[in-house]
N, C-alpha and C positions, 0 to 999 in steps of 0.2 A: 903170385907171391912177390915178384919184382915190382909189380904195379902198386901194391899196397905199401911196400917199403918206400917207393918214390913219393907216394902221397903223404906219408908220415914225415918224411924229410922236408917236404915243401911247407907243411903246417908249422914245423919247428923253425924254419928259416925266416919266413915272411913276417910273422908277429915280431920277431926280434928286430927286423929291419924297420918295421913301423915304429917300434919304441925308440930306436936310434934316430929316426927322422924327426920325432917330436922334441928332441933335445935342442934348445936354442943354441945357436952357434955364436961365436964371438963376432962383434961388429967390427968389420975390417975398415970401416970408414972413420977417419979421424974426426974428432969433434970440431964443430965450426966455432971459432972464437970471434967475438965481436970486436971489430977494430974501433979505435977511438972516434973515428969520424962516422961510424955507421949509426945513424939515428934510428934505424929500424929496430935495433937491438936495445935502445935506451929505455930503461924502465920509467914510465911516466906516473906521476903522483896524482892524487885526487885534486882536481881543480876547484872543487866546491869547498870554500873555507868553513870552518866550524862556526856555528852561530855565536855572536857576541853575547856576553853575559848582560842581559837587560837590567839586572839589579844594579850592577856596577855602573852601567851607562847612565842610569837615571838618578843616581845619588847626587844630591845637591847639599851645599853647606847652609845650615840654618843657624841664625843667631837669635838669641832670646830677646824679647821685647824689653825696652827700657822700663816699662811699667810692671814687669814681672816681679814677684816677691822673692825674697832671699831664702825663704823657708816655707814648708807646707803649712796650710791652714787646716786645723783639726776642728770638726764640729760634731755636735751630738744633741739629741733631743729625746725627751721621755715619751711624748705622745706621737708626733709624726714629723716627717720631712716631706716637703713638696718641692719638686724641682720644676722650675720654669725655664725650659730649654730656650725658648724664643727670647725671653727677657734676660737670660743668663744669670738667674738668681736662684737661690735656695731658701725656702721658708722653713724655720724651725719652730716647733710649738711644744710648750710644756717643759719646764726645767731645761731650757736650751743653754748651750755653752759653746763658745768659739775660742780657740786658743791659737795664738801666733807668736812664736818666740817667747818673750817674757810677758806677753799680754794675755789676760784672761777676761772674757766678758760673759756674764751670766744674766739671763732674763727669761721671762715667760714666753716672749716672742722675739725672735731675731731673724733678720733678713740679711743675707750675705750676697752682695753683687760681685761675682768673680770677674766681671769685665772692668769695673772701676775700682775694685778692691775696697769698697766702702761697706761697712757693716752698720745696720740700723737696729736699735733695740728698744723695747718698750714693754709695758705690762699688758695683761689680758684680764677681762672681767672674770671674777670668781662666781661661785654658785649663788651669791647674793647680788651679783651685778656690780660689785665694787672692783676697781682696778687693783691688781695684785701682781706680784712677780716683777717688780721694777728692776731696771738694770743695775748691776754691780760691776764696776770696771776696776781691774787691778793691773798695775804695771810697776814692777820693781817695788819701790817703797810707796808708790802713789795708789790710793784707793778712793773711789768715788761711788756714791749712791745717788741715783738720779731718777727722774720720772721718764725721761726719754733722752736718747743720745745717738749721735752719728760719729763714726770714727773711720779714718782712712788708714789702712795698714801700710800703704806705701809711703805717704807723706808724714805719717805718725801725727796727724792733727785731727782734733775732734771738737764737736759742738755738743755741749751738755746742758740740759734744761732742768731747772729745779734741782740743783745739785747740792749735795752735802759732802764735805770732805773734812779731814782732820789733819792738822800739822802740829805735831807734838801735843801741847795742851790746848791749842786753839782750834775751835770748830768753825768752819766757814759754811754759810748758807748763801747760795746765790741763785738768782732767777735764771741767769744764762751765763755760761762760762765757755771759754775757748781754751782747750788744752793742747799744748805743743810739746810733744815728747821727744826723746832722744833715742836713737838706735843703740842697741846693746853693743858693747865692745869687749874684746878679749883682754884689753888693758885694764887691769884691776885698779891702777892708780888714777885712771881718768874719771873725773867727776861728771855726773849727769847735769844737764842744763835744761831741765824741764821748767816750763813756765805755764802758769794758769792766769788767764785774764778773765775777770768777772764783771758783771753789770748788776746793779741793785743788790749788793751783797752786804751781809752782816756777819761779823766775826765775834766770837764770844768764847768763854770757857764753860758756859752752861751746856750740859749734855742733853737737855730736853729736846724732843723733836721740834718744838716751837719755843725757841730760847726766851727766857724771861728778861734778859737784858743783853746788850751788845752794842757795838759801834757799827752804824750803818753808813755805807758810802755808795755813791753812784758808780764809781770806777775803782777797781782794785786789781793789783798785780801780786801774785804769790809765786815766789821761787821756793819750792819745797826744801825744808830743812835749812833755809837760809834767812829769808825775810819776807815781810808783808809790807807793801807800799800802797797807801790809799790816798785818794784825793780828798776834797771837802767831806768831812764826816760829822755825824751827829750821834750822841749817846742816846740810846733808847732804853726805856724800862717798860716792860709789858706792852711793847709795840707803841709806846707813847714817847714822842720826841721830847728831849730835855733841852734846857737852854745851853748846855755844854756843846760847843762846836770846836772842831779841829780843822784848820785850813789845809793841813797836810799831815800825813802820818807815815812813820818809818819804824817798823817793829821787827827786830831780829827774832828769829825762831830757831836759832842754832841749838843743837843738842849740847847738854852739859851746862856748866856755869857760864853765863853770859849776860851782858847788859840787855835788858828787854822790858817789855810791858808786863805789869802784874795785873791780871784780870781778877775781878771779884768772883768768888765761888757761888754766890747766891745774892738775892736781893732781900729786903725786909720792908715791912710796912708798920708804921706807927700812926695811931689816930692823931697824935699831936704834930708829928713831923711829916707824915705822908709817906709815899713810896720813896725808897732810897737804896743806894748801893754803898758798900763799905769796902775800904782797902783796895781801891783801884789806884795804880801808881806805876812806879818805875823801880827796877832793881839794878844796882851797880855792884859788881864784884871788884873790890879794890885791892885784891891780892889773894894769896893763897890762904890767909888767915883772917881776912877782914872783908866785910861787905856792908852795904848801905841800901836801905829800902825807904823810898819816899812815897807815901800813899795818902789818899784823900777819901773823904766821905761826902756824899751829896744827897740831899733830899729835895723832893719837888716843892715843898713849902718854904724853901729858902735856907734851911740849915746846911752848913757845910763845915768841913774840918780838914786839917792837914797834919800829917804825922811823919816824923823821920825816926827811923829805928836802925841801929847798927849792932852787928854781932861780931865778936872776935873770938878766936879759939886757936890754941896751939896744943896739939895732942900731948897728953901727960904733963902739961905745964900750966896752962891757964885757959880760962874761957869766961865770957861774960857778955853783957849787952847793955845798951842805954837807948833811950828814946826821948823825943821832944815833940810835943804836939800843941795844936791850937784849934779851938772850936768856936764857931759863930752859930749860936742857936736862935732859931725863930720858931716859936711854937704857937699853936692855936688851941683854944679850949673848945672841944666839940660842943659843949653846952651853950657857947656863945654864938654858934652857927657860923 
């Protein structure tokens, strides 16, 4: 009995002691503090620096080429576009068009060289083998129709072959022309200084594709909406030179009432007089209410005439006209041969 009691007491005492022994005691050692000079306690950082940003390191400043254009070039074609990467060109076929700022060029075939900024345009054979789709060039108030042309967008200079242009009432046909354009400006008061130099040119008021009459000159300079300057010139009727020559010509083409050349609207033929033109001359605005026209008639068989006509008018008060003329007639009887 005593032995069992002692055994029970031991079982109760020793498990409690074991539980007490597993309880962590307070650390009686003071914490070790690192002294300022103790390098062994110094926290050391990562000695490998982060990699540099390669994108930032490789960035360079690029400047645009002096030959670059000031605006994008837009181009389109109905049939096809062929890119010549090696030659740095694009070929446009069928109702092709190229636009740059105020310039529009349309033709059946256009080649744009983006290295030199030169555009070349021409026609293409149609189903019958005839060339069609000739270039049409438009810039501001200037418009040309030609058989072939080249134009530099950067220098704004072009060479135009077999060109037809119109300045007010005057139509100009030239075998070869050089066009010097002006860059567009935001200043609305600034006037354009476009110039057209032409070789073997004829200017007329006849709107027929092959004019019936006109003044032909080997050299010609046109300043659009201002004047036409020509060298030695000869009056032609039906592509036949006449005895009428001009050593020099200066013809204003300003809009509105201005002093300038009066071109005949047509020619006429008479069996007795031959081919001739009528009412070619000069117009003089002598004021707001008065003007003077001096015109002449000339025929290939020698007949000629001169006429002076004046008109005056003041609104709601008076109006009238007078004229004075002289004719020298030389006729031939067709029956006399």
